[in-house]
N, C-alpha and C positions, 0 to 999 in steps of 0.2 A: 403181757399175760393174756388179755382178752382178744387181741387182734391177730395172733399168729395161729397157724394150724387150721385144720379142716373144721367145717361146721357139721353138726352143732357142737358148741362148746358145752360139754357135759359136766355138771357138778353133782356129786352124790355123797351121801353119808347120812347118819342118823339125825333125827330131829334133835335129840339130846345125847350128849356124851354121858352115859350112865355109869359105866365101869370101864376100867382099862381093858379088860378082856373083851367087852362088847365092842369097843372102839377098834381094837386091833383085829377082831374077827370080821368086822365090817370091811375094813381096809383090805384084808386078805381076800374076801369075797369079791372085791372090785378088781382084783388083779386080772389082767387080760382084757378088761373092758376099756372102751375109749373114754375113760373118765379123766378129766384134766385137773380137777380140783376136788379135794375132800372137804366136806362141810360137816360141822357138828355144833349144836347149840351148847354153850358152856354156861351162860347166864340166860335163864328162861323167863321172860316177862309174862307171868301167868295172869289171866283175867281175874281170878279170885285167889286169896291166900289159902294155904294149906295143901296146895298141889306141888308136885316136883318142880323145883325152880333151878335145877342145874347144880353141877359140882364145883363151879367156879375155877379158881386158879389151878387146883390139882389136875383138872381135866386138860388144861393147856399142856401139861407135861405129857399126857397121853398122846396129844396131837404131835408133839415133838417126836415121839416114838414112831408115829405113822410116817413122818417125813424121813426118819432115819432108815426104817425097815423097808418101806415100800416106795420111797422116792416120790411120793405124792405131795404137791403143795397143799396147804391146809388153810381153812377159812373158818371164822367164827363171827357171830353177831355181836355188835357192841351197842350199848345204849347210853353210856355215860363216859366221861373222860377217863375215869379210873379203869374201865374196861379196855379202852384204847391203849393206855399205858401198859397194862398187863399183857395184852396181846402182842404189842411191839417188843416187850421185854422177852417174850417167849418165842420170838421168831415166826409169828403167824404171818403167812404170805399175803392173805387177802382178808379184809373185813367187810361185813355188810351191815347196813342200817335197816332195821326192821320197820314194818308198816306202822306200828304204834309210835315209833320215834319220828319217822318221816313227817307225821302229821303235826309235829311241834317244831316250828322254826327256831325257837330259842334253844332247844336241845340239839338240833342239828348244827347250829352255829357253835355250840360248845364242843361238839365232836369235831367239827371242821378245824377249830382252833387247836384241839388236842393233836390232830393229825398233820397240822401245818409243817411243811418241811420234811416229812417222812418219806414221801414218794410211794407209800403203800397203795396198791389198787383198792378201790372201794366199790361195792355194789350197793345200789339204793333201791329198796323195795318201794312199790307205790304206797301212798298213805292209805289207811283203812277206809277213808272216805273217797268217793270218786271225784277227786279234785286234781286235775292235771297241773294246775298252777302251783300247788303245794309240792308236787313231785318234781317239777322243773326247778322250783325254788330251792329245794334241798340239793339238787345236783349243782346248781349255780353257786351255792354257798361253799361247796367242796372245791369247785373249780377256782373260786376266788382265794381259797386257802392254798392253792398251788397243787392240788391233786390233779394229775393229768390222765390217769387211767381210771375211768369210771364206767360202770355198766348199770343199766336200769333193769330191775327185776319185777315182772308182772306177777302178782300173787292173788289177784282178785280183790274184791271190795266187800266190806261188811255190809250186810243187808238184813234188816230185821224181818223175820218171817218169810224168807225167800221161798218161792215155789219153783225155782228153776232146777232144783236137784243138786246145785253146787253148794259147797260150804261157803265159799266166797265168790259170788257171781262174777264172771270175768269182765263183763262190759268191754268187749274187745275193741270198741271204737276208741277208748281212751289210750291204750298203748299204741294203737295204730296212729292216732293223732300225735303222740309223743314222737314216734318214729318219723312222721312227716316233718315235724318241727326240728327234730334233732337227729338227722340221718347219720351223724357222726358217732352216735352212742350205740354200743352193742346193746341189744335188747334180748333179755333172757325171760323164760317163762318158768314159773313154779307151779306145775300141774298138781303137786301134792296138796298145797293149800287151797288152790282153786276148787279142786274136786272134793277134798275131804273124805274121799272113799277110794281105797286102792283099786277098786274095780273100774274106776273112771280115769285113773291117771294116764293110761296109755292113750285113750281117745283124746284127752285134753292135750297131751304132748303132741299128738299128730296134728291137731288143729293148729297149735302154735307153729309147727313146722310149715304147715300149709299156708300160714300167713307170714312166712319169711322171718320168723324170730331167729336170733343168732345162736341161742343155746337153751339149755334146760337145767333147772335145779330140782333134783328129785330126791325126796327123803327115802333113805335105804337103811334097813335094819336087819340083822341076821335072824331075828325072831320077832317080826312086827307085832304079832298078836299080844305080846307081853311088854311092849315098849312102855316106858314110864310117861311118855307124852305123845299125843297125836298118833296113837296106835292104829286107828282106823285108816289113815291115809299113807302109811309107810309100806314099802314093798321090800322084798328080799333081794339080795344081789342076783339070785337066779332069775327072778321075775324082771329085774332091771335088764339083764342080758337079753331076755326074750323081747322086751319092749324095744330095745335098741336094734335088735336084729330085724324086727318087723317095721321099724320106722321108715316111712317113705320120705326121702329128702328130694324135694322138687327143685328143678333148676330155676335160676332167677329168670323172670320174664324179660324177653328181649324182642325187639322188632324183627330180628332175624329168624325167630322161631317159625315153624310152619303154621299154616292156617289152623290145622287141627290142634296143635299145641296151644295156640292162642285161645282157641275155643275152650279147651280143657281148663286153662288158667282162669278164664272168666267164669266158667261153670263152677269151679271149686270155690271161688270167691262168693258167688251167689249162694251156694250150698251153706257156707259158713254163716252168711248173713241171715238166710232163711231159718237156720237153727236158732239164732239169737232172737229173731222175731217170734218164733214159737215159744221160747222161754219167757219172753216179755208178755205175750198174750196169755200164757198160763198164769202168770202173776196177776195180770189185770183181771182175769176171770175170778181168781181167788178173792181179790179185793171186792169185786162186785158181789160175790156171795156174802162176804162179811157185811157189806152195806145192806144187802137184802134182809139179813137177820136183824139188823138194827131197825130197818123200816118196819118190819113185822112187829118187833118188840114195842115200838113207839107209835104204832098204828098210822104209819105214813104211806102215801101212795107209792106204787112202784114207779110208774112213769111220771116224771116231773118236767113239764115243758120248758120251764125257765132254765133248768140245768142243761137240758139238751140243746137249747138255743145257744147257751154259753159255750158248750163243747164245739158246736158247729162253727161258731165265730172264731174260736181259737184255732181250730183245724184249718179254716180258710186262710187266716193270717199267717200261720206257720208254713202252710204249703206255699203261699205266695213268696214268703221270705226265702224259701229253699228252692225256688224256681220249679215247683211242682204244680200240676194242675189242681186247683182247689176243688173242682167238681170230682176228680178222681179220688182225692183224699177224703172228702166228705162221704162219697159213696162207700168207700172202704170202712169208714167209721160207723156208717149206718148199719152195716153188717155186724160189726163188733157190738154196737149198742143194742141191736135186736137180740143178740145172743145173751147179753147181760140181762135184758128185760125178761127173756124166756127163763133164765136160771132163777131170777128173783121171784117170778111168778110161781115157779115150781116149789119154792119155799113157803108159799102162802097156801098150799093145798090144805083144805080142811078149815081155812079161815076166809073171811070175806076179803075179796080182792077189789080194790077201788082203782080204776085206771082212767085217768083223764086224757082225753084226746083233743 
């Protein structure tokens, strides 16, 4: 399933299977596109009660119709053994384990036991927390249960008060590290959940392709604005076609590439990392602003030498451990610290400012 055919391996379909008509209309809209797997949420693990939680087993019958009418393999999320049993009974081709489930080893083990001996392919989304060991642990539990076709899905990580502009900040280094440790696993990206905004789905998908992901899982709805779940991040089949038509698939890096191609590869990698650095700096500045407001409220000084000495020592130690020049790293953090002090002082305008040097 995951290892044959051209890349990227494209998975598309609605966040939730809402009605039979909506499911079939979505599948019809995907005809002619290089979509290899149809996805739809049947059981929706909502953060708070009272929201749409899926249609359950009746929706599995709609997915059976998708298979019959359009010849598309179908996939659903499972979160408990009863889901696995129902999916298998209705001929679902692939199942995935969601981020809220991956974070719980007990629940993953129950699912692994429920799927033991079935041979069904399984996709494993990263846990909501940025913990690569939990992610790998979930994959290993499935492998020990005899599941041989497994793909990892990067959907970003929950972050309280993120200033990065993402719904679930991608923290790209974690899936990259997963790929380094487990090069045998297909690695897919879910730009819908990472971005949380249909306007950013294409850019996030392109970044994943630039970092050599193997596939994409994109939420697609015939009328995204009125979707019953995650309306803001879903795109229409027409928009998906535009995204795929404009997606640049770069060749795998090889020592045989020309010097200019090698240079382009390195520059693209640096651009991706620079974008992540800026996102992290934006979050750090926002936190600095919050600290400045607290200092003003409690009549504390902006500049606190003890805290700065602690930061410098930590930077030097971390730099040395990563084989970086401690002087270079400290100089960089001096610039960042100076900007934080400047912003905090601006919050003190109109009040006394006490700065200890």
